[in-house]
N, C-alpha and C positions, 0 to 999 in steps of 0.2 A: 259708304256716306257716312261722315265726318261725325262724332257725338255734337251733341247740343252744349253752346257754350256755359256755362257755371257761373253766373253771378250774385255776387255777396252786394245785398243792397244794408249798407246802415245807414237808416232812417226811420225815426217817431212817428212817422205818418203815414199809415198805411194806403194812403190815399197818395199822396206824392209817390210813393214807389210803386204805386197803378199806375200813373202819370211816366214816370220814366219805362215802365214794363211796355205800354201801350206803344211809346214812339219807338222802343226797339223793332215791336213786333211789324209796326205800320213799314220798317224799312227792311224784313224781310230776315233779322235776325233770331236765329234758334237757339235758346237758352232756354236755363231749369231756373229759377231764382231762388234766394234764400234771404227774409229780413231780420236783421238785428238790430238792436238799440241801446243794448247796456255794452258796458266793459267787456264782463266777464263772457255775454253771448259772443261778443266779435273774437275774443281768444277760442273759444271753443269751436265756433265754424271757422276758422282760420286752419287749424287742424283738424278737423273733420271733414267740414264741406270742400277744404281744399280748391277755392273759389279761381278761374281765370279772370277774372276783373271785378274790382269795388267800385261801386257808386257810396259815395257818402254825403250825409248833410254835414253842413259846417255846424250846424245848432242843435246838439243833444241833449237828453236829461242826466245830467251827472257828469258827463264831459263832452270835452268841444272837438272839431274836428279834425284840430293837427291833435289829438292825444289819439285819437283813432289813425291819424296817419302814420303815427310813431309806434304803436301798437303794430299794426301793419308794416310797417318799413322793417320791426324786427324777428316779426315770426314769419311774413312773405315778402321779404325784398326785392324777389322779379315779378310780382304782381299789380298789373296797371292802378294806380287809385286816382279815381276821376272825383272833383267835389262836383255835387249836383246840389245848389243851395241857392235860398230865397235874396240874398243879399251878401257881397263883400267887395270889399274896396279895393283899388289899386294894390295899398298896400300890402294888405291882407294875403292877396292872389300871389303877388310877388315872394311872399315867405313862403306860402305853402309851396308854390314851387319850387323854392329852393330846399323846400324841409324834403321832398322826395316826388308829391304829387305829380301825375302826368296831364292833367289838364283838371278846370274848372271850368263848370256852366253852369247859365244862371238858369231859375226855375223859370222865366217869365221865356225864355229861348230856349227850350227842349228840342225845337227840332235843329239844332246842332251835335245834339246827344251821337245820333247815330255814327254822322260822320266821327266825331274825337272817339268813338269806343272803337270803331275802325282803323285809324289811326294810330292808338294806344299798343292795339292787339296785334297791327304789324309791324310795330316799333319794338314791341315785345319778341315778335318773332324773329326780328331782323339781329336784336341784343343774343337773343340766346342762340342762330346761326352763328357768330361771330364767335362767340363764345364758345361754343363747340369746335370752331375751327380753330382758335386760340389753341383750347385745349387738345385737340387730335393733331398739331403742331409740335406741340409741346412732349407729347406722348409719341410722337414719329422721332424727336431726337431724341429721345432717352431713349427707345428700345435702338435706333442706329449706334448711338452710343454705344448700348449696354453690348450691341450684336461684334459690335467694332470690337470691345474691348475682351470678350467672352469667348471669341469666335477658337476652334482650334488650331485653324491655319495662322499663319504668317500674315498679316497683311502691313507693307510697307508703299505709302506714298511718296512717291518721287517730283522734285520739281524741276524741271529741265533748264539749262542756262538759254542764254539768248542763242546760241548757236543749235542747242537740240544732240550736244554729245556729248555732254557730263549734267552730271543729278546731284542734286541737294538732295537729303532726306527728309522732309515734311513731316513726316507724323509716324508713327511704327503702336501696332498694340503689343499686350503683354504675350501674346505667343513668340513674337517675335523675340521679344526677351529673353524667351524662356529656350528657345531652339537654338540663339548665338551665343546664350549665354551673357549679354553685353545689358548696363541698365540704357536706358532711355535715354539720360543724359548723354550715355557718351556717344548717341547715333545721331540724335535730332541735330541737323542742321551742317552735318560734315559731310563731305563727297561720298559717292558711294563707292569709287574706285579706293579711296585711302582707307575707309572702314574696313572692306572687303575686297583685298587687291587679287583674288584672282577670280572675280566677277567674270572678269570676260573671256576668260577658258572656257566656261559650261555656257556658251553663249546668252546669258541674259543680257548683258550691256549692250550689244546688237539687237536685242529683241528689245526693249526699253525705245533705245531708238526707231526703231520702225513702226512702233504704235504711236509713239507721238508725232511720228510725222505723216502717217496714214490713218490714224486711229482705228483699223483694224484690228480685233483683239488675236491674240496669239495663245498658244498652249506650248509650252516647250517638253521635252522629253525627258524622262528623270537623266538626271548627272552629276557625277561624282566630283561634289567641290571639296576642294583643299586649299588651304592659305598657307600652312603651317601652324596654324592652331586651332584649325575646324575641320573635322573630316568626316565626309557624310553626303547620301545622295540626296539631291534636293528636287524637287519636283514644283516649275511657276506657271501661272497665270497672268499674264499681263492685259490688262485695259486701260483706257487712256479716259480719262473723266471730262465733265466738262470746261473745268475752269484750265482744262489743257495740260495740267499734270498726271501722272502716270501713277496708277498702282500693280502692285506684285500679289497677289495671293499666292504664298507657297508654301511648302511643307517638305518638313525633316523626312524624307520616304525609304532612308537607310533599313530601318526594321523590315518594311512592308516587300524593297527589293529580296531582301534575305531570306523573307520569307515565303517568298514567289518562287525562289530557289528551294527551298524543303519541297514548298508545295508540290514542283513538277517533279520532285523527285518520289514522293510520297504519293502521288498521285495514282502511279501505278499499283500500288499495293491496296489504296484506298477502293477502287474499283475491283480489282482483284477481292478484297473483302464481302464488300456488296455481292458479287456474284455468286463469291462463297456459301452467304448469309442464306441467299436464296435457294440454291443448292440445297440445306437445311431443312428449307420449309416442305420442298418439294420428293426429298428421299423416302426411299419404301422400303427400302433394304440398306445394309451396311457395308453392301458391295458397291452399289449404285452412289451412294454417300461418298465413299472415299475416291471412286474413278473420277466423279465430276467434281469434288473439288480440287486434286490435282490437276485435271483438265483445265480447271481455270484459271489456275497457278500458273499454267505455261501457255494458255492462247489468251488469258486476258491479261497476267500479271507479266507476260513474257520473260519469264523465268526459265532458262534452256532446258532444265529437269527436274521433276518434283518424285518423292518416294515416300511412301507409308509404309512405316516396317514393324511386324509384329515379332514380341519372340517367337522363337523355334520353339515347341513343344518337345518335336524328335531330338534336339541338337542343344544340349544348355548351353548358355551364351550365342546361342545363334539368331539369325533373323530369320524371319519369311515373307514374302511381298503382299501387305495387303493391297496396295494398289501402286501404279507409277505414270508416269507419262511424260514425254520428252518427244523432241527428233526421235526417229528409228537407231540413226547413230549411237545417242545418248544412252536409250535404253539397251542396246546391245552390250554395250559399255557397262553397264551399270549391273546388268544380268550376268557379264563374267565376272565382274569386280565384286559381286554381291556372292559368287564362289569362292571366295577365297574367308576363310571363316577367322584366319590371323591380321586380314586386313579391314576385315569388318569391324571386328572386337577392337583395333585401334583405330577405326573412324570416330569421327564428330557423332555419327548417328550409334554406334556403341556404347561410346562413354555416356551419351544423354542417356540413355537407354539405363546404363549402370546408376549413375549419379540422380537421373532425376531433375534436371536442372540444364540452361537454353545452352548451348554453346556454339559459339559463331567463330571461324578458321577456316583452317587450309590444310585439314588431316586425311580429304580424300578428294583425290582429285578425279574426275569422271568428265568424257567428253571435251577434255582440253579445259575445263572451268575448275579452277582450284578453291574459290571461296564458295562457303555453304553455309548453311545455319541449322540445325538439329535441334527441334521444338520436341519434349515430350509430351505428350497424351496422358495426363493424371487425372482417375479419376478414382477419390477417396481414397488417396493416399498410394494409388496402385497404379504403376506406369505399364499403359496398355499398348502402349507402341511409342512411333516418332515419327514426326513430319519434318522430314530433310528438304530444304531447298537449297536448289545451286544459281547460284549469281555471277557473271563476270563482273571485274574490276575487285579491286585489292581493298575498296571501302563501301563494298557495295550494299552492307547493310549497316547504316547508322544506329541511334538508339531509338528513333522513332519507329523508324521501319521494324526496328524489332519488335518493338512495345505492338506495331499493328501487327506482326504474325502471332505473336503470342498471347493476342487475343483470339485471331484468328485458327491458333490451335486450340483456345481455350474453349471455342464456338463448335469445333469439332469434337472436342471430347465430349458437350452438351449433346451432339446431335448422334453420337455411337451411341451415348448412354438410351437417348430418348428412344432411337430404334432399336433397341435393345430389350428396352423395356417395354414397347409398345407391341414385339413380338411374343413375347413372355406374357403381357397382359392379353395378348389377343386368344393365347393359348391356354390359359387361365379362364377368361369368361366362355369361349366354346367349350370348354369340359363342363362351367358351371349350366350352360347352358342348356348342355345336353342329359345334365341330371335333371334340372328343371323339368324339362320336356318329358325325362322319363320316368319323375315325379307324378307328375300332372297326369299321365296315361296311368298309372299305377291305382291315383284317384279314382281316375273313369273305371278304371276297369272293374276295381273295387264296389263302386254302386251298383254297375252295372250285373253283379254275381248278385245282389240284392233283389233285383230289378232286370230280369230277364229278359219280360216282353218288352222292356225300352230300349234294349241291347243296341248299340249305337247312336242314340238319341242325340248324348250332349256330342259325338265326333259331329254329325250331320248339320246340329244346330252352329257348330261352330265353323263348320265350311262354310255353311249361309252364310252366317254373319260376318267371317272376314270378308267376301266377296264382293256384299251388300257394303262395307266399308270401303273397300276399294272402290267401289261404283261413284261413290261418294264423294271420294277425293281424300280421303283420309291418310295423313303418313304412315308409312310402314311400319314405322314404331306403335302406331296408337293401332293399327289393323292385325300386329302381332298381339299387343295385348287384348283384342276383343275376340281375338282364337282363343289365346288361353282363359279367356272367360268364358268362353262357352264351352269348352272343355270338362269343365268344373261347376256350372252352374246351376246342377241339381245333385252337388257334392250334401248338400242338407240332407236328403233321402236319408242316408245313413243313417239317419237318426229315427225314421216313420217304420214299422211294423212291416215286413215282407207281404203279410197277410194282408193289407192295408193295400202295396204299391201293386200287387196282383190280383187285386179281388174283381171276378169278372162281370160284379153288377154293379149300380149306381151305390157309389157312396152315401152313408150316413152323413148329415151334419155334423157329428163329432168328429166322423174321420175325414172327411172335409178338411174339418179346421185343421186336425193333427196334420194333413198333406202339405194346407199353407203355411205350418211352421218354418218346412225346409226353406225356407228365403233365407229366415232371419239366422235359421241353425249353420246355413251354408257361411254366412257372413261372420258369423262368430267363430268357426273353423279356424277362417284364415283371418280374422283380427290382426294377431298379435304376428304373422307372417310380413315381412318385407318385400314387397314386390315392386318392380318399375311401373307397376299401372294399379288403378284402383279397383283391383278385382272383390273383393269385400264389399264394395258399393255395388258394384256389376249385379254379383249376385244378390243383394240383397235387393234391390230393385230390377229383376228381371221380369216380375210379375206385376209393379207397375203401371197404371194406363193414366196418358196426360189428360185424362176428363179427372181424376183424380177417384176413380171405382177401380185401381186395383190394390193391391196386398202389399205387404203388412204394413205403410205407413197413408196410402192413399194419395201419394204425391202427384201433382199437377206440373203440366207441361213441360219447361227447361229445370224445373228443381229434380228432374230427374236427368240423370248421366246420359248423354249421345248415347254410349255405349251401349247402356241397358235400356234405352230404346230402340235399337238395332235388335238385342239381344231377344226382347219382347217380342217385335216381329218375325225372326227367325225362329222363337220357338214355338210361335201358334202352328207357322206354312208345314213348319216337321212335324209336328202334333197332328193336325189332320189330313197329313201325306200318308201318314206311318199306322200300323194296325196298332192298337192296344184293347186289352183286356176286354173292358167291354165294351166295344166294338171295332169294325173293319174298318181300312182305311179309306178316308171321305175323299180322296183325291184332288191332283195338284191344282185342278178347276177352281173345286168349292175352297180351299185352302186362298185362293188368290182372290176368290169374290169375296169371303171374310175381313180380307186386310182391307181392301178396295172399302169393305161396305163401313168400315172402323174409321176410315183415314180422318184426320183431321179431329176426333173424339177420343178414341181411343188409341190411337195408333198415331205418328210423327207419320203428317204427311210426305216429307223427303224421303224418310225411311223406305216407305209404303211404295212410292215411285221406284224409287231405288232396287226394292227388291224385286218389284213387277221386273222392268227389265233386266235383272239380271236372270231372270227365271225363265223370261219369255227369248231371250237371245241366246238360250241353252248352253251358258257359263256355267250352272248350276241343274243337275238334275236330280232328283230327292225318289225314293219310293212312291210308287203310285199306284192306286186299285179304284175300282171302283165305288163310287159311296151309293147311298141310299138317302132317299128324302127322308126329314124329320129328323135327320141322328143328331144325336147332342153333340155339341162342340166346346171340352174344357183340353186346355193345355194344362198340365199338374206341372 
């Protein structure tokens, strides 16, 4: 739905303005109107209201209709302006039209107003469309001119003679001047063959004749153009214009042709480099890495023989094979050749090992191939070994290919270093992990020595917590942390007097408070130790409950770590199903009933469900004894 017409009424009589509006509404014209009767309000309305149509009385207080018309033509020259006035002589009417008014209507003939408004709006629309079309045409011509002049390709327009056999150069762009090294003045209006005598030899002249005759566009394959002054590869696309002229879009593709030759020569090396980089990612040991790289250089790069040699620790100056790949004949000859120390020392491989720089030459013939490149594998200024590649042809390794192979050698060095570093790191991490497990076990035994009645409690809680974590789908890394947290969750009891820990009767309130301190104490013991898991927080929170009834901080819900919520359930199940100084074991069924009863209030429902699943599926068995009615349940 179009927006309503914005109508500006320049009228001092509200009644007359209302009559104008009534006539337009009767004709079904939708509009919003604004009335002004002074010069300053007229100017403001033109800027702020931005009318689509102006209806003006001729007689206005302080200024007349012609002054109003002049103001409107100055501020809004394209807006239709219609006089609606009580009296207007012919001479004045003609003057107003000449001054720019669209029409005039006498107030006693207002029935003509809707038609005059519609006609004025249609004329404005037509003028707007015409103006837009003219602007678009000028823009199009300017864009064409800019495109023609700024195209990177040469554009030449040829005008055929009446026979269609010869052509005059009608127009060229700046790219033609650049490509041919000629000024436009030296080309325009001249015969094509006179300016470019070699044009027939590359097939362009015949192509121009065919296209001028048939109108079918042609693309010519690149051809080498020579005329004694110019030499280079040209590629042409020829079209016929509607005027009968023929246009050729062409480029000097000399660099492209030479580049394609180089690319074809280097493509093999690039494919090889890509394959070898994948080897670097996948390699898990140094032997596999070296063998994979050698294989890809032969099978992808199509080099006949590749050899990675390391210094031989048993023979000064000698070499040992790290990896090699090639045809069986080539490998046999390499093995035989590598057994001759004098020949190896004199080879490019031996020299590259000593000098620490890339060498290309013919110093070591193997399998009938006498061109090789020896690339030292240097890490931290130490030559680890040499990658030697053989290829056929005296000019097999040009500058760019050597550069790519040096990049490959550098990548191989990083791969070797990474594999060795990973091996050493894994060995170190294994030792650290073993030490940490031993330390945790020692801490666990220390606590149990002071509380023999709960011996094995922490191990059983750890085992159950880990099983629950796996049942909940936790990552194995997180499960490992959960296990370690369970192993030392009661480490804080080391600060509780032994006689309280082993007391066979009910604890006093003060003794119970001392027991409750073990969670905070355990967290403080581990606070300054950097673990890959939040063990201190697990220990601090393992007696918290999701309804806030736990200790030491009365945490609610997800304010507790997930690991702490798991440890809380595992701790209760193990405590109830095991013997304590103050009671016998209550049994697994009562333990499960207890956590089911507290599900959603004291214990996390998901953790309870996983724990029940683990126990009832037989994945975890804990000590169990017959319970007795009325027994007190306390997990300390």
